[in-house]
C-alpha positions in Angstrom: 11.7 0.6 -23.8 14.8 0.4 -21.0 15.9 -2.9 -20.5 15.2 -5.0 -17.7 18.0 -4.6 -15.6 19.3 -8.6 -14.8 18.9 -10.1 -11.8 21.5 -10.5 -9.1 22.9 -13.6 -7.0 25.1 -13.9 -4.3 26.8 -17.1 -4.6 28.4 -18.2 -1.4 30.8 -21.2 -1.4 34.1 -21.8 0.3 35.3 -24.1 -2.7 36.8 -22.6 -5.4 35.8 -24.8 -8.0 32.3 -25.4 -7.0 31.4 -21.7 -6.8 32.9 -21.1 -10.2 30.9 -23.8 -11.5 27.5 -22.4 -10.4 28.8 -19.0 -11.0 29.6 -19.9 -14.8 25.9 -21.7 -15.2 24.3 -18.7 -14.0 26.2 -16.2 -15.8 25.3 -18.1 -19.1 21.7 -18.1 -18.1 21.7 -13.9 -17.8 22.2 -13.5 -14.1 24.8 -11.4 -12.6 27.0 -13.1 -9.7 28.4 -12.0 -7.1 31.0 -14.6 -5.2 31.6 -14.8 -1.5 34.1 -17.5 0.2 33.2 -17.0 3.8 30.2 -16.4 6.4 31.0 -12.9 6.9 31.3 -11.9 3.3 28.1 -13.3 2.8 26.4 -11.0 5.3 28.0 -8.2 4.2 27.1 -8.8 0.6 24.0 -9.6 1.7 23.7 -6.3 3.0 23.6 -4.8 -0.6 20.5 -7.0 -1.1 20.8 -9.1 -4.0 18.0 -10.9 -5.8 18.8 -14.8 -4.3 21.4 -16.0 -2.4 23.0 -19.3 -2.8 24.6 -20.2 0.1 26.9 -23.2 1.2 26.1 -24.7 4.4 29.5 -25.8 5.2 31.6 -22.3 5.5 34.8 -22.2 7.2 34.0 -19.3 9.7 30.2 -19.0 10.4 27.7 -22.2 9.6 25.6 -21.4 6.6 22.9 -22.3 8.7 23.5 -19.2 11.3 24.2 -17.0 8.2 20.8 -17.8 6.9 19.2 -17.2 10.4 21.3 -13.8 10.5 20.2 -12.9 7.0 16.6 -13.6 7.8 16.5 -11.9 11.1 17.5 -8.7 9.9 14.3 -6.6 8.4 16.8 -5.2 5.5 17.2 -8.5 3.9 14.9 -11.1 5.7 12.8 -11.0 1.7 15.7 -12.4 -0.1 15.3 -15.7 -1.0 18.1 -17.9 0.6 18.7 -21.3 -1.2 21.2 -23.9 0.2 23.6 -25.8 -1.2 25.6 -28.7 0.3 27.7 -31.6 -1.0 28.2 -33.3 2.6 24.9 -32.3 4.1 22.8 -34.5 1.9 20.6 -36.3 4.4 17.2 -35.9 4.5 17.1 -34.5 8.1 20.1 -31.8 7.0 17.3 -30.5 4.5 14.5 -30.6 7.1 17.0 -28.5 9.3 17.8 -26.0 6.9 14.4 -25.1 5.8 13.2 -25.1 9.3 16.0 -22.9 9.8 14.8 -20.1 7.3 16.1 -21.5 4.2 13.7 -21.2 1.3 15.2 -24.1 -0.7 18.0 -26.7 -0.4 19.6 -28.5 -3.2 22.1 -31.0 -3.1 25.3 -31.2 -5.2 26.4 -32.3 -7.9 23.2 -30.1 -9.1 22.4 -30.3 -12.6 22.7 -27.2 -14.2 19.3 -27.1 -16.0 18.0 -27.6 -12.2 20.1 -25.2 -10.9 18.3 -22.3 -13.5 15.6 -23.3 -12.9 15.4 -23.4 -9.2 16.7 -19.7 -9.5 13.7 -18.6 -11.6 11.2 -19.9 -9.7 12.5 -17.9 -6.5 12.8 -15.1 -8.5 9.1 -15.1 -10.0 8.5 -15.6 -6.7 10.0 -12.7 -5.2 8.7 -10.7 -8.1 5.3 -11.5 -7.0 5.6 -10.9 -4.0 7.2 -7.5 -4.8 3.9 -6.8 -7.1 1.5 -7.3 -3.8 3.6 -5.3 -1.8 3.4 -2.5 -3.9 -0.3 -2.9 -4.5 -1.1 -2.8 -1.3 0.9 0.2 -0.6 -1.0 1.9 -3.6 -3.9 0.9 -2.2 -3.1 2.2 1.5 -2.0 5.5 -0.1 -5.2 5.9 -2.3 -7.4 5.4 1.2 -5.2 7.6 3.4 -5.7 10.7 0.3 -9.9 9.5 -1.1 -11.9 12.8 -0.5 -15.0 10.4 -1.6 -15.9 7.1 -0.7 -14.1 3.7 -1.4 -16.3 0.2 -0.8 -16.5 -3.5 -1.1 -19.7 -5.1 -2.0 -21.0 -8.5 -2.5 -21.1 -8.5 -6.6 -24.9 -9.9 -6.4 -26.7 -7.8 -4.1 -24.2 -4.9 -3.8 -24.2 -5.3 0.1 -21.1 -3.2 1.4 -18.8 -5.3 3.0 -16.2 -2.3 3.5 -16.7 1.3 3.1 -13.6 4.2 3.7 -13.8 7.9 3.3 -16.8 10.4 3.9 -19.3 7.8 4.3 -21.6 10.2 6.4 -20.8 13.5 5.1 -22.1 12.0 1.5 -24.9 10.0 2.2 -26.0 10.9 5.8 -25.5 7.4 6.8 -22.6 5.8 8.8 -20.4 3.2 7.6 -21.5 0.5 10.1 -25.1 1.2 9.3 -24.3 0.0 5.1 -21.7 -2.9 6.8 -23.7 -4.3 10.1 -27.0 -2.5 9.9 -27.6 -4.2 6.4 -28.3 -0.8 4.4 -27.8 -1.7 0.8 -26.6 1.5 -1.6 -29.7 0.9 -3.8 -31.6 2.0 -1.6 -30.6 5.5 -1.4 -30.3 5.7 -5.1 -32.8 8.3 -6.8 -36.0 6.5 -8.0 -35.5 8.0 -11.2 -31.8 6.7 -12.1 -32.3 3.4 -10.1 -33.3 1.7 -13.4 -29.7 2.8 -15.3 -27.8 1.7 -12.5 -29.2 -1.5 -11.6 -28.6 -1.8 -15.7 -25.3 -1.0 -15.4 -24.4 -3.4 -12.1 -25.9 -6.3 -14.1 -23.4 -5.6 -16.8 -20.6 -6.3 -14.0 -22.3 -9.4 -13.1 -22.3 -10.7 -16.5 -18.7 -9.5 -17.6 -16.0 -10.8 -14.8 -13.4 -7.7 -14.2 -15.4 -5.2 -16.1 -16.0 -1.7 -14.9 -18.7 1.3 -15.0 -18.3 4.7 -14.5 -21.7 6.7 -14.3 -23.1 10.0 -12.9 -26.8 9.5 -10.7 -28.1 11.4 -7.7 -28.7 9.8 -4.5 -31.1 11.1 -1.3 -29.6 11.1 2.1 -30.6 10.1 4.8 -32.3 13.5 5.7 -33.9 13.5 2.4 -31.7 15.9 0.6 -30.6 15.1 -2.8 -27.1 14.5 -3.9 -24.9 13.9 -7.5 -22.2 11.8 -7.2 -19.8 10.2 -9.7 -19.5 6.3 -9.1 -16.8 4.2 -10.5 -17.0 0.5 -10.3 -14.4 -1.9 -10.8 -15.5 -5.8 -10.9 -12.8 -8.1 -9.6 -13.3 -11.8 -11.3 
């Protein structure tokens, strides 16, 4: 199994001693750390898409608040978590300005090493969850684009479709709106000889959240023609 790549943190602080301490803490915690001492360098290195940015508020060239604004305004870097760090802007109103300006977090120096590492881990977990969601949504979008049958969502108790996509009318003879808006239920077009077994399979889905069912049965199209279909249903808990 390939080793999971280490998360890369951009540590931005014009104070050499403070930057060194944070880098050492994060390196010991297993992260790769890239350093910057100015706002310009921070913006340049943000373009390399680190996993998280620790950003000092007071920088010698560009204020850290403005650096954060520019990072969040750029679609290429907007998703990178930015956590402000400051030893001077420590009042509540300072934190409010920083967070409302786009920062995802705000830490006050001196920072407890355990709090720093825990904060970094929390934001990286959140970023990972958001990335997984985006990937899942992209897979779903591609699935819908390429499907040759019907994809649907339905109320589990009644199997009343709430969403239909694909060759609905070609397969069933009914339009998607007849199902979703017209109150038509899928069980009404199942062949009478296959209905009991289908109801039993659907009943198992109700009894076991997260379970799935795959079976082949007949439907009666709107024009009365019989057609065999292959169905796969996943129950979402």
